[in-house]
C-alpha positions as MATLAB code, in Angstrom:
seq = 'MRALVWNGVNDLATETVPDPRLINPTDAIVKVTATVTCGSDLHLLAGYVPFMRHGDVLGHEFVGEIVEVGSEVRDRRVGERVVVSSFVACGTCWQCRQGNFSLCDNGNPNPGITEALWGFAPGGCFGYSHAMGGYGGSHAEYIRVPYVDVGAFPIPVEVPELRALFASDAAATGWMGADLGEVGPGDTVAVWGAGGVGLMAARSAQIRGAAQVVMIEPRQDRRRFAEDWLGVTTLHPREIGEGLLELTAGRGPDIAIEAVGMEAAADTGVQAAMDRAGQALRIQTERATGVREAIYHCRKGGTVVILGVFAAWANRFPLGALMNKGLTLRSAQVHGQRYVPTLLDLMARGELDTERMVTHELGLEQGAEAYRLFQHKDDGCLRSVIRPHGRA';
ca = [
      -3.044  -24.618    9.106;
      -2.536  -23.527    5.340;
      -0.445  -20.565    4.142;
       1.365  -19.133    1.447;
       4.751  -18.903    1.723;
       8.134  -17.114   -0.044;
      10.425  -19.950   -1.093;
      13.283  -17.808   -2.314;
      13.364  -15.002   -4.937;
       9.704  -15.481   -7.283;
       8.989  -19.044   -5.500;
       5.641  -18.975   -3.679;
       3.826  -22.344   -2.728;
       1.014  -22.670   -0.491;
       2.124  -25.011    2.659;
       1.316  -26.494    6.127;
       2.691  -24.003    9.141;
       2.090  -23.678   12.210;
      -1.111  -22.265   13.631;
      -0.709  -18.796   15.015;
      -1.480  -18.686   19.133;
      -1.542  -16.090   21.510;
       1.297  -13.928   22.771;
       0.415  -11.030   24.334;
      -2.916  -10.510   26.467;
      -3.873   -7.836   23.664;
      -3.594  -10.371   21.169;
      -6.321  -11.649   18.756;
      -6.496  -14.429   16.685;
      -8.612  -13.916   13.078;
      -9.703  -16.338   10.718;
      -8.889  -14.548    7.023;
     -11.863  -14.787    5.113;
     -10.501  -12.271    2.566;
      -6.689  -11.221    1.399;
      -5.405   -9.647   -0.999;
      -1.946   -8.862   -3.298;
      -0.262   -5.921   -2.884;
       2.004   -4.104   -5.365;
       4.705   -3.594   -1.978;
       5.131   -7.435   -2.036;
       6.274   -7.982   -5.509;
       9.495   -6.510   -3.998;
       9.562   -8.938   -1.144;
       9.046  -11.854   -4.433;
      12.066  -10.436   -6.432;
      14.024   -9.938   -3.482;
      14.596   -6.132   -3.114;
      13.856   -6.041    0.329;
      16.638   -8.735    1.409;
      15.669   -9.922    5.076;
      12.852  -12.314    3.904;
      13.619  -15.567    5.217;
      12.438  -19.262    4.064;
       9.278  -19.964    4.801;
       7.628  -16.580    5.778;
       3.754  -16.288    5.341;
       3.106  -13.286    2.992;
      -0.157  -10.733    2.953;
      -0.798   -7.526    4.975;
      -4.006   -6.372    3.206;
      -7.032   -8.270    5.131;
     -10.248   -9.152    6.802;
     -11.681  -11.853    8.650;
     -13.510  -12.784   12.094;
     -11.853  -12.975   15.180;
     -12.025  -16.366   16.458;
     -10.129  -15.906   20.132;
      -9.211  -13.043   21.973;
      -6.453  -12.560   25.058;
      -7.349  -11.398   28.438;
      -6.246   -8.074   28.075;
      -8.459   -7.177   24.754;
     -11.273   -4.988   25.925;
     -12.833   -3.623   22.750;
     -13.235   -6.733   20.230;
     -14.766  -10.040   20.440;
     -15.093  -13.101   18.892;
     -17.800  -13.406   16.294;
     -16.520   -9.830   15.112;
     -15.974   -9.107   11.402;
     -13.222   -6.987   11.149;
     -10.721   -4.891    8.649;
      -7.231   -5.002   10.081;
      -4.710   -2.143    9.689;
      -1.832   -3.152    7.189;
       1.152   -1.959   10.013;
       1.151   -3.106   13.548;
       0.570   -0.105   16.390;
       0.287   -0.098   20.059;
      -1.770    3.069   20.766;
      -0.165    4.366   23.363;
       3.350    5.116   22.424;
       4.424    9.228   21.411;
       4.142    8.648   17.788;
       0.542    6.703   18.048;
      -0.268    9.911   20.120;
       0.192   11.995   17.654;
      -1.310    9.536   14.872;
       1.460    8.716   13.727;
       0.535    5.024   13.859;
       2.898    3.358   11.128;
       6.114    5.204   12.899;
       4.766    3.207   16.413;
       7.921    2.964   18.593;
       6.726   -0.584   19.998;
       4.959   -2.109   16.798;
       7.942   -3.728   15.378;
       9.866   -6.137   17.590;
      13.074   -6.407   15.294;
      14.216   -2.454   15.321;
      17.515   -3.139   14.938;
      17.601   -3.801   11.225;
      16.045   -0.281   10.588;
      17.665    1.468   12.960;
      20.622    0.568   10.743;
      19.285    1.620    7.683;
      17.116    4.371    8.364;
      18.549    5.682   11.741;
      15.245    4.904   13.793;
      12.742    1.786   13.600;
       9.263    2.497   11.696;
       6.356    0.252   12.963;
       5.814   -3.520   12.129;
       3.812   -4.665    9.394;
       2.167   -8.404    8.716;
       4.136  -10.276    6.063;
       6.610   -7.892    5.391;
       9.878   -9.504    6.372;
      11.849   -9.444    9.509;
      12.765   -5.561    9.035;
       9.623   -4.839    9.624;
       8.764   -7.062   12.767;
       9.346  -10.692   11.296;
       5.085  -10.920   11.699;
       3.107  -13.992   10.080;
       1.295  -12.876    7.029;
      -2.227  -12.562    6.205;
      -2.567  -14.955    3.124;
      -2.914  -17.697    5.605;
      -6.614  -19.319    6.928;
      -5.219  -17.943   10.368;
      -3.371  -14.631   11.807;
      -2.045  -13.548   14.944;
      -2.994   -9.798   15.418;
      -1.321   -7.794   18.008;
      -2.987   -4.744   19.717;
      -6.244   -6.156   18.479;
      -8.217   -3.176   20.046;
      -5.776   -0.541   18.444;
      -5.222   -2.126   14.886;
      -9.093   -3.815   13.959;
     -11.946   -1.991   13.291;
     -15.559   -3.818   12.854;
     -17.195   -3.840    9.214;
     -20.268   -1.945    9.564;
     -23.163   -4.426    8.161;
     -23.770   -2.533    5.161;
     -20.149   -2.484    4.056;
     -19.353   -5.767    1.629;
     -16.617   -7.766    2.649;
     -14.498   -6.738   -0.494;
     -15.479   -3.113   -0.473;
     -14.025   -3.243    3.451;
     -10.697   -5.407    2.113;
      -9.310   -2.247    1.109;
      -9.986   -0.122    4.109;
      -6.881   -2.430    5.260;
      -4.174   -0.669    3.139;
      -4.747    0.332   -0.226;
      -7.712    2.747    0.451;
      -6.255    3.739    3.512;
      -2.993    5.019    1.800;
      -4.845    6.669   -1.273;
      -6.541    8.869    1.500;
      -3.191    9.608    3.004;
      -1.568   10.714    0.159;
      -4.568   13.222   -0.530;
      -4.241   14.214    3.152;
      -0.394   14.929    3.409;
      -0.981   16.762    0.293;
      -3.821   18.687    1.799;
      -5.883   18.107   -1.226;
      -8.773   21.001   -1.031;
     -11.483   22.333   -3.270;
      -9.554   24.025   -6.258;
      -6.485   21.836   -6.561;
      -5.178   20.341   -9.707;
      -3.729   16.425   -8.394;
      -1.460   14.500  -10.327;
      -1.145   10.786   -9.104;
       1.768    8.761  -10.520;
       0.742    5.050  -11.028;
      -2.677    3.528  -11.728;
      -2.642    0.483   -9.614;
      -4.975   -0.299   -6.377;
      -3.161    2.698   -4.509;
      -3.315    5.311   -7.274;
      -6.591    4.703   -7.670;
      -7.563    5.094   -4.495;
      -5.430    8.334   -3.961;
      -7.022   10.200   -6.821;
     -10.497    9.035   -5.677;
      -9.465   10.352   -2.600;
      -8.643   13.791   -3.971;
     -11.850   13.434   -5.808;
     -13.969   12.953   -2.478;
     -11.707   16.288   -0.665;
     -13.079   18.379   -4.095;
      -9.843   18.552   -6.093;
     -10.785   20.518   -9.342;
      -9.035   17.827  -11.601;
      -7.411   14.769  -11.683;
      -4.506   13.517  -13.978;
      -3.606    9.501  -13.400;
       0.198    9.148  -15.546;
       0.167    5.614  -16.287;
       2.088    3.723  -18.884;
      -0.305    0.658  -19.264;
      -3.563    1.157  -21.368;
      -5.808   -0.621  -19.874;
      -5.399    0.783  -16.423;
      -5.396    4.205  -18.104;
      -8.985    3.072  -19.625;
     -10.075    1.571  -16.542;
      -9.052    4.674  -15.165;
     -10.952    7.022  -17.024;
     -14.463    4.540  -16.961;
     -14.432    4.531  -13.388;
     -12.970    7.461  -11.969;
     -13.657    9.991  -15.078;
     -10.163   10.807  -14.697;
      -7.640   12.342  -17.568;
      -5.098   10.221  -18.019;
      -1.866   10.384  -19.572;
       1.200    8.232  -20.947;
       4.473    9.014  -19.131;
       5.932   10.420  -22.711;
       3.192   12.717  -22.580;
       3.191   14.656  -19.021;
       5.729   17.208  -20.469;
       3.313   18.922  -22.661;
       0.558   17.307  -21.109;
       0.759   18.589  -17.531;
       1.587   21.968  -18.844;
      -1.710   22.334  -21.246;
      -3.914   20.801  -18.023;
      -2.616   23.299  -15.660;
      -2.288   26.458  -17.818;
       1.614   26.165  -17.846;
       1.662   26.158  -14.134;
       1.574   22.320  -13.483;
      -0.006   20.301  -10.436;
      -0.574   21.787   -7.524;
      -0.101   18.289   -5.393;
       1.996   15.458   -6.984;
       1.271   11.800   -5.666;
       3.645    9.097   -6.381;
       2.229    5.450   -6.132;
       4.590    3.238   -7.687;
       7.112    2.799   -5.595;
      11.054    0.932   -5.828;
      10.138   -0.818   -9.226;
       8.850    1.599  -11.870;
       8.686    0.995  -14.948;
      10.016    3.410  -17.641;
      10.773    1.801  -20.934;
      13.006    4.434  -22.476;
      15.417    6.954  -21.795;
      19.192    6.606  -19.957;
      18.227    7.272  -16.708;
      15.339    4.183  -16.833;
      18.462    2.299  -18.137;
      21.022    3.400  -15.417;
      18.423    2.739  -12.868;
      17.578   -0.790  -14.195;
      21.246   -1.518  -14.091;
      22.129    0.020  -10.835;
      19.474   -1.912   -9.311;
      20.196   -5.484  -10.644;
      23.554   -5.093   -9.642;
      22.578   -3.805   -6.055;
      24.228   -0.638   -6.344;
      20.925    1.147   -5.499;
      17.921   -0.016   -4.361;
      15.083    1.771   -6.129;
      14.106    2.226   -9.874;
      12.757    6.262   -8.583;
      11.359    7.297  -12.199;
       8.108    8.649  -10.767;
       9.585    9.939   -7.799;
      11.995   11.944  -10.727;
       8.766   13.182  -12.552;
       6.575   13.903   -9.699;
       9.265   16.479   -8.387;
      10.273   17.593  -12.043;
       6.784   18.417  -13.394;
       5.027   20.050   -9.983;
       4.349   23.543   -9.739;
       6.310   25.859   -8.036;
       5.670   26.019   -4.547;
       3.635   22.760   -4.653;
       3.533   19.567   -2.769;
       5.246   16.557   -3.690;
       4.095   13.163   -2.197;
       5.632    9.679   -1.940;
       3.645    6.830   -1.681;
       5.357    4.053   -3.196;
       7.525    1.466   -0.826;
      10.965    2.128   -0.974;
      13.944    0.449    0.669;
      16.991    2.361    0.697;
      18.718    4.569   -1.798;
      18.215    5.917   -5.345;
      20.889    7.891   -7.568;
      19.929   11.042   -9.162;
      17.784   12.341   -7.017;
      16.496   15.925   -8.055;
      18.079   17.861   -4.922;
      18.296   20.448   -6.756;
      14.778   20.716   -8.180;
      13.158   19.907   -4.894;
      14.797   23.088   -3.602;
      15.104   25.099   -5.939;
      11.576   25.119   -6.621;
      10.252   25.416   -2.748;
       8.379   22.246   -2.982;
       7.776   20.551    0.052;
       7.934   16.899    0.376;
       5.736   14.266    2.208;
       5.677   10.593    2.492;
       4.789    7.761    5.484;
       3.874    4.357    5.270;
       0.183    4.386    5.869;
      -0.963    5.574    9.190;
      -3.900    3.237    8.607;
      -5.600    3.691   12.385;
      -5.785    6.677   11.853;
      -8.006    7.247    8.472;
      -9.676    3.268    8.467;
     -12.989    4.907   10.382;
     -13.346    7.236    7.986;
     -12.907    5.431    4.604;
     -15.930    3.011    6.558;
     -18.138    5.725    6.765;
     -17.216    6.793    3.496;
     -17.860    3.019    2.023;
     -21.003    2.464    4.030;
     -22.359    6.096    2.088;
     -21.647    4.388   -0.778;
     -18.990    7.006   -2.106;
     -15.869    4.571   -1.811;
     -16.811    1.284   -3.857;
     -13.348   -0.339   -3.643;
     -14.215   -3.672   -4.771;
     -14.495   -2.731   -8.569;
     -10.537   -3.191   -8.269;
     -10.896   -6.861   -7.773;
     -10.232   -8.375  -11.079;
      -9.456  -12.003   -9.948;
     -10.623  -14.110   -6.841;
      -8.753  -17.317   -5.765;
      -8.409  -19.708   -3.889;
      -5.135  -20.499   -0.956;
      -3.941  -23.149   -3.023;
      -4.104  -21.061   -6.323;
      -2.042  -18.292   -4.327;
       1.078  -18.462   -5.928;
      -1.133  -18.210   -9.458;
      -3.013  -15.162   -8.257;
       0.999  -13.604   -7.559;
       1.768  -14.810  -11.184;
      -1.704  -13.053  -12.554;
      -0.802   -9.983  -10.647;
       2.854   -9.750  -11.439;
       2.793   -9.814  -14.689;
      -0.816   -8.187  -14.929;
      -1.993  -11.357  -16.799;
      -5.512  -11.170  -18.035;
      -6.388   -7.707  -17.220;
      -5.515   -8.264  -13.642;
      -5.520   -5.455  -11.111;
      -5.757   -6.857   -7.721;
      -6.257  -10.529   -6.695;
      -8.129  -12.008   -3.867;
      -6.916  -14.931   -2.248;
      -9.798  -16.591   -0.159;
      -8.142  -18.881    2.293;
     -11.434  -20.297    3.203;
     -13.638  -20.664    0.013;
     -16.152  -17.829   -0.323;
     -18.381  -16.518    2.475;
];
């Protein structure tokens, strides 16, 4: 089959790779009909997650059609149109029973790497390096889906494919941000980053009743998109000091959601320069500008939620501000299996029209171009959808 593979730092190519096959009786093979670029993939492209191998297939956010199932698959069937959660989870271990699906004890077949990095191994993730299981990614004609009864969800007939696509990851991650922050009626929520996950966190906060949502984003086109689509207030990072205080009667937001990750773009300041130098020299792995700002500007006694992907360590972490302001800090990789059913229901009712984030659609042979547009934000690119088999 054809697939988009990683051949080195910023080196992608569409190549012929072996077809996936059933390995375990709870597996399925899914024909990928749509898959989408994700900001966390850019960390792989840039080499900041050092566990990629030449020829690894990328991609973790996708929808498709089941074409083959293992002998112990009970709930899914051949021919179903499904959206698949980006994290692989067994559904039966202690963590899965708590609803912490991205922390599954059985989803990552290569636990040694992340045990050494983080103390314990989380679950696995499609197409996200050998540290996260070494699974083949979704930027391919076909993909093996382990534990398909747990991770794949039938798409309601009234939900368009491109809408359902984002339940796989971006919408689920954004909803998790609002959930971990316990957003409720009357809250003021500030979201750092107006990419796909940030937009979904903002929309989720609105659905859950937030009185005010503010998005912090350096790019004017993305601020305008968020304002036009969601009706939120936006601020450039240089405006947040006075801006957030003015919008909250001097108190600060109740919940601050970071949706940027380890390559945060800060254009000025000593800390930004030090972050860039430290990351380039590999003496730190993160540019954590968004995290620092969220902690600094969140109100006293508020909650900070980290949704952006981080790999290991960041210098100049504001531990003093976190402790002395009495903040609650929460984070996780996405517990997609917990949230996808709710999201599909919202999508069916028209409350979550995520397809508006699709700015470009390309074929699999143009996969490298899809990432070039996405990485450099050329031509107003917010998300690039890749169609392995052409349009449905």
